C-alpha positions in Angstrom: -30.5 114.5 -9.8 -32.8 111.8 -11.2 -36.5 112.6 -11.2 -39.0 110.1 -9.9 -40.5 109.8 -13.3 -37.1 108.8 -14.8 -36.4 106.3 -12.0 -39.8 104.7 -12.4 -39.3 104.5 -16.2 -35.9 102.8 -15.7 -37.4 100.5 -13.1 -40.2 99.5 -15.5 -37.5 98.7 -18.1 -36.0 96.2 -15.7 -33.3 98.3 -13.9 -33.0 97.7 -10.2 -29.7 99.4 -9.4 -30.1 102.9 -8.2 -27.1 103.0 -5.9 -25.7 106.4 -5.3 -28.4 108.2 -7.1 -29.5 111.7 -6.0 -33.2 111.3 -5.3 -33.7 114.2 -2.9 -37.3 115.3 -2.5 -38.7 113.0 -5.1 -42.1 111.3 -4.7 -42.4 107.6 -5.1 -45.8 107.5 -3.4 -47.6 104.2 -4.1 -44.9 103.1 -6.6 -43.7 99.5 -7.0 -40.0 99.5 -6.3 -39.7 95.9 -5.0 -36.1 94.7 -5.2 -34.6 98.0 -6.0 -31.2 98.9 -4.6 -31.0 102.4 -3.2 -27.7 101.8 -1.3 -25.6 105.0 -0.9 -28.4 107.0 -2.6 -29.4 110.4 -1.3 -33.1 110.0 -0.4 -33.4 112.9 2.0 -37.0 114.3 1.8 -38.1 111.5 -0.6 -41.6 110.2 -0.2 -42.0 106.4 -0.2 -45.5 106.4 1.4 -47.5 103.3 0.5 -44.7 102.2 -2.0 -44.0 98.5 -2.4 -40.4 98.3 -1.1 -40.3 94.5 -0.6 -36.7 93.4 -0.8 -35.4 96.9 -1.5 -32.0 97.8 -0.1 -31.1 101.1 1.5 -27.6 100.3 2.9 -25.8 103.6 3.6 -28.5 105.7 2.1 -28.6 109.3 3.2 -31.9 109.8 4.9 -33.8 112.5 6.8 -35.5 115.7 6.0 -34.4 117.7 3.1 -32.6 121.0 4.0 
C-alpha cells in the first residue's frame, strides 16, 4: 500500500500515473492532484476533501467505505 505522503512526493516529482495503486484509507485532504490517474486504484476510505482533482481519472476505481 502506498502512503499519501509517498503518492504526494511522486506527484510533486511529476508522476501522474497511480493506476492500480492501493490507497485505502489514505488522506489527500487539500492536496493538489490535478491530472492524476487513479484508474483501477483502491481508494476505499480515502479522503479527497477539498483536494484539487481537476482532470483526475478514476475509471474503474474501487470506491466506498473501508471495511
